[in-house]
Backbone bond lengths (Angstrom), bond angles and torsions (degrees), N, CA, C in turn:
res aa  C-N    CA-C-N  psi(-1)  N-CA   C-N-CA  omega(-1)  CA-C   N-CA-C  phi
1 X - - - 1.443 - - 1.513 108.93 -
2 X 1.320 116.74 136.67 1.452 118.70 -179.75 1.521 110.65 -92.55
3 X 1.315 116.41 121.22 1.449 123.07 173.48 1.522 114.26 60.00
4 X 1.273 115.34 -151.66 1.450 128.87 175.69 1.515 114.96 36.79
5 X 1.297 116.39 61.56 1.463 122.21 -179.55 1.527 112.27 -79.63
6 X 1.326 118.16 0.42 1.455 119.99 179.74 1.519 111.67 -70.30
7 X 1.315 118.83 -1.96 1.458 121.02 -176.62 1.518 112.45 -62.81
8 X 1.323 118.75 -17.72 1.455 120.64 -179.04 1.524 112.55 -100.39
9 X 1.331 117.96 -0.57 1.447 121.28 -179.47 1.525 110.33 -96.28
10 X 1.321 115.78 157.91 1.453 121.28 171.97 1.514 107.21 -100.41
11 X 1.321 116.47 115.09 1.452 120.34 -178.70 1.520 109.73 -112.70
12 X 1.333 117.63 148.04 1.454 119.77 178.26 1.520 111.09 -66.28
13 X 1.312 115.42 142.53 1.457 121.69 178.39 1.520 106.28 -121.23
14 X 1.322 116.71 113.21 1.445 120.52 -179.43 1.522 113.40 60.74
15 X 1.316 117.62 33.08 1.446 121.51 176.47 1.519 114.70 93.37
16 X 1.321 118.24 -10.38 1.463 120.06 178.15 1.521 108.39 -146.27
17 X 1.302 115.75 164.93 1.454 118.72 176.90 1.513 109.23 -78.48
18 X 1.311 115.82 134.36 1.454 120.33 174.12 1.520 107.58 -79.13
19 X 1.313 117.36 132.99 1.457 121.12 -175.77 1.514 109.92 -119.31
20 X 1.312 116.45 134.56 1.461 121.12 -179.78 1.517 110.50 -79.68
21 X 1.340 115.34 179.06 1.455 120.91 178.41 1.523 111.86 -65.10
22 X 1.318 117.17 -26.72 1.460 120.26 176.01 1.519 107.48 -74.26
23 X 1.305 116.76 122.73 1.461 121.34 -175.91 1.526 110.52 -56.15
24 X 1.337 115.44 128.36 1.453 121.07 173.73 1.524 115.54 81.59
25 X 1.312 118.48 1.59 1.455 120.41 -179.45 1.521 109.60 -100.75
26 X 1.313 117.28 115.21 1.462 121.37 178.50 1.518 109.65 -75.33
27 X 1.312 115.77 137.15 1.454 121.35 177.84 1.523 108.47 -84.90
28 X 1.307 115.61 131.23 1.463 121.90 177.22 1.516 108.02 -102.49
29 X 1.312 115.16 157.78 1.460 120.06 -173.70 1.519 112.01 -120.33
30 X 1.341 114.72 131.85 1.458 121.42 171.04 1.523 106.73 -109.83
31 X 1.310 115.83 138.63 1.453 122.18 -179.48 1.521 108.49 -118.85
32 X 1.328 116.09 119.23 1.462 121.28 177.50 1.519 109.27 -94.75
33 X 1.336 115.59 133.93 1.457 122.00 -179.79 1.519 111.11 -117.40
34 X 1.323 115.30 140.50 1.469 120.84 166.20 1.526 106.28 -144.98
35 X 1.286 117.16 -166.40 1.454 119.56 -175.18 1.521 112.98 -76.00
36 X 1.339 116.94 -53.79 1.464 120.45 -172.55 1.523 114.38 -103.55
37 X 1.338 118.63 -9.53 1.469 122.67 -174.81 1.530 109.83 55.80
38 X 1.324 114.32 47.32 1.457 121.23 -172.48 1.522 112.00 -131.82
39 X 1.323 117.35 -30.20 1.458 121.79 -170.51 1.521 111.22 -127.99
40 X 1.322 118.63 -79.47 1.464 121.64 -173.28 1.528 113.07 -67.44
41 X 1.319 117.95 -51.21 1.469 119.78 -176.71 1.521 111.60 -64.42
42 X 1.329 117.23 -32.92 1.461 120.00 179.39 1.527 110.68 -71.32
43 X 1.342 116.61 -38.48 1.464 119.84 175.43 1.525 109.75 -62.53
44 X 1.327 116.94 -46.60 1.468 121.28 179.96 1.527 110.89 -60.73
45 X 1.318 117.60 -42.97 1.468 122.05 179.78 1.530 111.21 -58.69
46 X 1.319 116.48 -52.55 1.471 120.50 -176.85 1.519 111.95 -67.55
47 X 1.327 116.80 -41.49 1.460 120.59 178.54 1.528 110.09 -63.29
48 X 1.325 116.63 -47.02 1.464 120.09 -179.70 1.527 110.62 -58.48
49 X 1.320 117.37 -48.47 1.466 120.47 -177.57 1.525 111.42 -62.02
50 X 1.305 116.88 -38.18 1.459 120.76 178.36 1.532 110.77 -66.54
51 X 1.339 116.92 -47.58 1.461 120.47 179.25 1.528 111.43 -63.78
52 X 1.329 116.95 -42.40 1.465 120.78 -179.97 1.529 110.88 -62.97
53 X 1.314 116.93 -39.66 1.470 119.13 179.54 1.524 110.81 -69.12
54 X 1.326 117.65 -35.56 1.458 121.76 177.98 1.528 111.52 -63.43
55 X 1.322 116.18 -30.89 1.471 121.67 -175.98 1.525 113.22 -103.60
56 X 1.328 116.69 4.20 1.467 120.68 -177.07 1.526 111.91 57.99
57 X 1.299 116.69 34.98 1.462 122.75 -179.52 1.530 109.00 -81.88
58 X 1.323 119.18 128.54 1.466 121.18 -176.33 1.531 113.27 -79.83
59 X 1.296 115.35 52.34 1.459 122.61 177.80 1.520 108.26 -130.30
60 X 1.322 115.69 150.00 1.459 122.83 177.99 1.522 107.43 -136.62
61 X 1.340 116.26 139.53 1.461 120.59 -179.26 1.522 111.26 -106.96
62 X 1.312 113.75 151.67 1.452 123.15 169.58 1.524 105.84 -139.18
63 X 1.316 117.31 175.48 1.456 119.17 -179.82 1.523 110.64 -148.04
64 X 1.312 114.32 154.68 1.459 122.18 178.90 1.526 108.74 -147.29
65 X 1.338 114.95 168.18 1.455 121.06 179.51 1.511 111.98 -121.18
66 X 1.305 115.38 146.45 1.461 121.36 179.53 1.523 113.10 -85.93
67 X 1.322 116.71 -20.95 1.462 120.68 -177.33 1.524 111.62 -131.64
68 X 1.317 116.77 35.72 1.461 121.01 -179.73 1.526 108.79 -59.48
69 X 1.301 116.32 134.96 1.460 121.52 -179.93 1.515 113.36 98.42
70 X 1.324 117.38 -12.66 1.462 120.36 179.70 1.532 111.37 -67.99
71 X 1.330 115.43 -33.89 1.458 121.01 179.40 1.519 108.23 -104.87
72 X 1.317 116.68 128.04 1.463 120.27 -179.26 1.524 110.33 -80.42
73 X 1.313 115.06 147.11 1.452 121.07 173.37 1.518 115.72 84.03
74 X 1.326 118.28 5.31 1.462 119.44 177.14 1.522 108.82 -84.55
75 X 1.307 115.43 112.54 1.462 120.13 176.47 1.516 107.99 -126.54
76 X 1.285 115.31 157.24 1.455 123.24 178.95 1.519 112.03 52.26
77 X 1.346 117.60 -117.67 1.470 122.30 -175.11 1.525 109.91 -132.65
78 X 1.306 115.26 150.70 1.456 121.45 176.46 1.527 110.56 -57.64
79 X 1.312 115.98 141.25 1.472 119.22 176.65 1.527 110.58 -64.01
80 X 1.317 118.07 -25.90 1.468 120.41 175.52 1.534 110.41 -65.69
81 X 1.328 116.09 -40.15 1.457 120.94 177.93 1.522 110.29 -66.66
82 X 1.306 116.72 -47.22 1.467 121.61 179.28 1.528 110.17 -57.37
83 X 1.329 116.96 -48.53 1.466 120.94 -179.16 1.524 111.72 -62.72
84 X 1.329 116.97 -42.65 1.466 120.44 -179.12 1.528 111.14 -65.25
85 X 1.328 117.47 -39.98 1.460 120.61 177.37 1.526 110.69 -65.91
86 X 1.321 116.49 -42.85 1.470 120.43 179.00 1.532 111.18 -63.36
87 X 1.319 117.01 -43.07 1.472 120.98 178.86 1.518 111.82 -58.94
88 X 1.321 116.66 -32.30 1.462 121.48 -178.11 1.531 112.96 -92.94
89 X 1.319 116.44 -0.47 1.456 120.32 -179.83 1.513 113.59 70.19
90 X 1.324 116.61 27.98 1.463 121.90 -178.59 1.530 108.60 -95.21
91 X 1.316 116.95 120.69 1.471 119.35 -178.31 1.525 112.17 -71.93
92 X 1.311 115.27 151.96 1.462 122.14 173.42 1.521 107.16 -151.71
93 X 1.307 115.60 162.70 1.457 120.67 -176.63 1.535 110.57 -61.11
94 X 1.354 117.21 141.53 1.465 120.51 -177.54 1.531 113.31 -63.01
95 X 1.317 117.30 -30.33 1.468 121.44 176.59 1.526 106.98 -122.93
96 X 1.341 116.95 83.78 1.472 119.62 -176.90 1.524 111.90 -58.42
97 X 1.313 114.95 148.76 1.467 120.81 178.27 1.523 110.19 -66.95
98 X 1.309 115.24 162.03 1.460 120.84 174.50 1.526 109.65 -75.18
99 X 1.331 117.32 160.44 1.467 120.78 176.71 1.533 111.05 -56.19
100 X 1.341 114.90 144.26 1.465 121.13 179.85 1.520 110.38 -119.22
101 X 1.331 116.78 137.03 1.464 120.15 176.77 1.528 111.23 -77.13
102 X 1.306 115.87 149.35 1.453 121.72 176.65 1.517 110.35 -71.49
103 X 1.351 115.44 136.51 1.465 122.35 175.90 1.533 108.16 -125.20
104 X 1.295 116.18 159.41 1.460 120.59 177.93 1.517 112.69 -56.71
105 X 1.318 117.21 -36.48 1.470 120.78 179.80 1.529 111.24 -63.88
106 X 1.328 117.33 -31.99 1.475 120.71 176.72 1.523 110.24 -63.72
107 X 1.322 116.33 -42.93 1.454 120.89 179.98 1.528 110.96 -65.59
108 X 1.319 116.78 -40.30 1.466 121.25 -179.18 1.528 111.91 -65.78
109 X 1.320 117.55 -31.47 1.459 121.26 -177.89 1.524 113.04 -83.72
110 X 1.314 117.21 -16.76 1.462 121.01 -176.44 1.529 111.12 -83.85
111 X 1.311 115.54 143.80 1.461 122.04 173.43 1.521 110.26 -91.40
112 X 1.315 115.89 -23.22 1.460 122.43 179.15 1.520 107.93 -148.34
113 X 1.326 116.82 132.70 1.459 121.98 177.78 1.519 107.69 -119.82
114 X 1.336 115.69 128.68 1.461 122.33 -179.72 1.518 108.56 -123.63
115 X 1.320 116.62 120.36 1.467 121.97 172.21 1.521 107.06 -97.73
116 X 1.317 116.79 131.30 1.463 119.19 -169.74 1.527 114.83 -76.97
117 X 1.333 118.66 -13.46 1.473 119.85 179.38 1.528 109.96 -147.02
118 X 1.319 115.57 103.83 1.461 119.82 -176.15 1.519 112.42 -56.04
119 X 1.317 117.66 -44.54 1.464 121.23 -176.78 1.535 111.78 -59.63
120 X 1.308 117.85 -33.31 1.465 121.83 178.82 1.528 112.64 -85.43
121 X 1.310 116.70 -37.91 1.456 119.83 -163.07 1.527 116.11 -102.76
122 X 1.306 118.99 -23.73 1.468 119.13 -179.45 1.532 110.91 -61.39
123 X 1.308 117.23 -46.71 1.468 120.72 -178.84 1.539 110.90 -60.60
124 X 1.321 116.85 -42.01 1.468 120.32 178.38 1.525 111.37 -65.78
125 X 1.331 116.46 -37.77 1.463 119.82 177.39 1.523 110.42 -63.01
126 X 1.324 117.02 -44.51 1.467 120.91 179.37 1.528 109.66 -62.51
127 X 1.317 117.12 -46.33 1.461 121.75 -178.38 1.526 112.33 -63.02
128 X 1.327 115.59 -45.27 1.466 119.15 -173.22 1.530 114.30 -90.64
129 X 1.341 116.97 -30.73 1.466 119.32 -170.66 1.523 113.52 -133.59
130 X 1.332 117.74 16.04 1.459 122.78 172.69 1.510 116.08 47.71
131 X 1.313 115.59 -115.93 1.468 121.11 -172.22 1.533 113.19 -66.31
132 X 1.308 118.80 -16.56 1.467 120.15 176.76 1.526 111.22 -61.48
133 X 1.313 117.17 -25.60 1.468 121.03 -175.96 1.521 112.42 -56.30
134 X 1.328 117.11 -34.48 1.462 120.71 -178.90 1.520 113.02 -82.71
135 X 1.318 117.40 -3.11 1.464 121.12 179.65 1.527 111.97 -104.16
136 X 1.308 116.33 6.95 1.459 122.38 -178.31 1.518 109.68 -99.46
137 X 1.314 115.97 142.08 1.467 121.87 171.31 1.526 106.56 -89.45
138 X 1.314 116.41 126.29 1.464 121.04 -176.57 1.523 110.63 -108.02
139 X 1.338 114.62 134.62 1.454 121.74 174.22 1.523 108.57 -108.43
140 X 1.312 116.29 -175.34 1.474 120.70 -175.85 1.526 110.54 -135.14
141 X 1.329 115.55 61.85 1.459 121.92 -179.28 1.523 108.85 -106.97
142 X 1.316 116.33 117.98 1.466 121.66 -176.42 1.523 112.70 -69.32
143 X 1.336 114.52 151.99 1.454 122.85 174.76 1.538 108.43 -89.27
144 X 1.321 115.94 -178.60 1.462 121.69 -175.52 1.530 113.95 -61.58
145 X 1.320 117.95 -22.50 1.461 119.95 179.39 1.529 112.40 -74.28
146 X 1.333 117.34 -14.15 1.464 120.98 -176.78 1.527 113.83 -124.10
147 X 1.327 118.40 -16.33 1.468 120.57 -177.01 1.528 110.19 -153.05
148 X 1.298 115.13 142.78 1.465 119.47 175.95 1.530 108.54 -76.34
149 X 1.334 117.77 152.30 1.465 120.33 -179.42 1.532 114.08 -55.60
150 X 1.327 117.02 -32.66 1.469 119.95 179.65 1.526 111.63 -63.09
151 X 1.326 117.77 -22.00 1.470 121.82 175.61 1.530 111.76 -97.00
152 X 1.326 116.86 -45.51 1.460 121.03 -173.29 1.530 112.97 -71.20
153 X 1.319 117.64 -43.78 1.466 118.76 -174.49 1.527 113.51 -67.68
154 X 1.326 120.41 -39.18 1.472 118.04 173.60 1.537 113.14 -62.53
155 X 1.342 117.08 -34.01 1.473 119.65 175.99 1.529 110.34 -66.33
156 X 1.316 115.88 -42.42 1.458 120.58 177.98 1.531 110.51 -65.75
157 X 1.307 116.29 -40.23 1.466 120.76 177.66 1.525 110.66 -58.81
158 X 1.313 116.78 -43.90 1.470 120.67 179.96 1.527 110.76 -64.51
159 X 1.325 117.65 -41.80 1.467 120.75 178.52 1.529 110.73 -62.41
160 X 1.321 117.02 -41.79 1.460 120.38 179.12 1.526 110.10 -65.44
161 X 1.318 117.19 -41.78 1.467 120.62 177.63 1.521 111.03 -60.14
162 X 1.323 116.68 -44.23 1.470 120.57 178.08 1.528 111.43 -63.50
163 X 1.330 116.71 -38.60 1.456 120.17 177.59 1.524 110.73 -63.86
164 X 1.314 117.48 -44.55 1.464 120.63 178.48 1.523 110.43 -60.29
165 X 1.319 116.82 -43.55 1.460 120.60 178.52 1.533 111.24 -62.24
166 X 1.320 116.20 -41.90 1.473 120.81 178.82 1.519 111.42 -63.75
167 X 1.315 116.84 -45.46 1.465 120.75 -179.32 1.522 110.87 -68.10
168 X 1.304 116.55 -33.72 1.462 120.84 176.40 1.528 109.56 -62.57
169 X 1.318 115.99 -43.55 1.470 121.38 178.04 1.528 110.74 -65.25
170 X 1.356 116.65 -47.63 1.464 121.49 -176.94 1.527 112.51 -64.05
171 X 1.321 117.04 -34.84 1.466 119.90 -177.05 1.517 112.11 -93.55
172 X 1.333 116.72 -4.63 1.452 120.13 178.67 1.518 113.90 69.57
173 X 1.330 115.77 24.24 1.468 119.80 -179.90 1.506 112.48 -76.96
């Protein structure tokens, strides 16, 4: 794993520890990053939350984008993401939120940060958030300009599954 060893610490979230339904178990946060927070990171967020809830894992995912606003007309979630979640029977909100840009406060609240494509996202992390770039775990999942969803989303799904398994092992869940 590259950097971000804070995954085993309990950090305050919004001034207090977030606590799961299991008494005494603090919820940890993973933050998925991509460029637009529209396609890959949103799929990873929803898939992770569904898998974590199935396994009673005390982790919760959110997602943000490094270049939100660069593409005009992106609202809510990619239809590729919606279709992939529906095909897998993974629930999501009926009116998904719009893409959100990454802020420093998001990084501070996360116990683990995963950028889905190192080649795209490391440079943006360095430019926008300096030293945080070395604390991010980078994956290698292509965006629509390099891979069709039928190839990229199963790869992303496998990475998320492996992450859930790793966190399950690390937290002893």
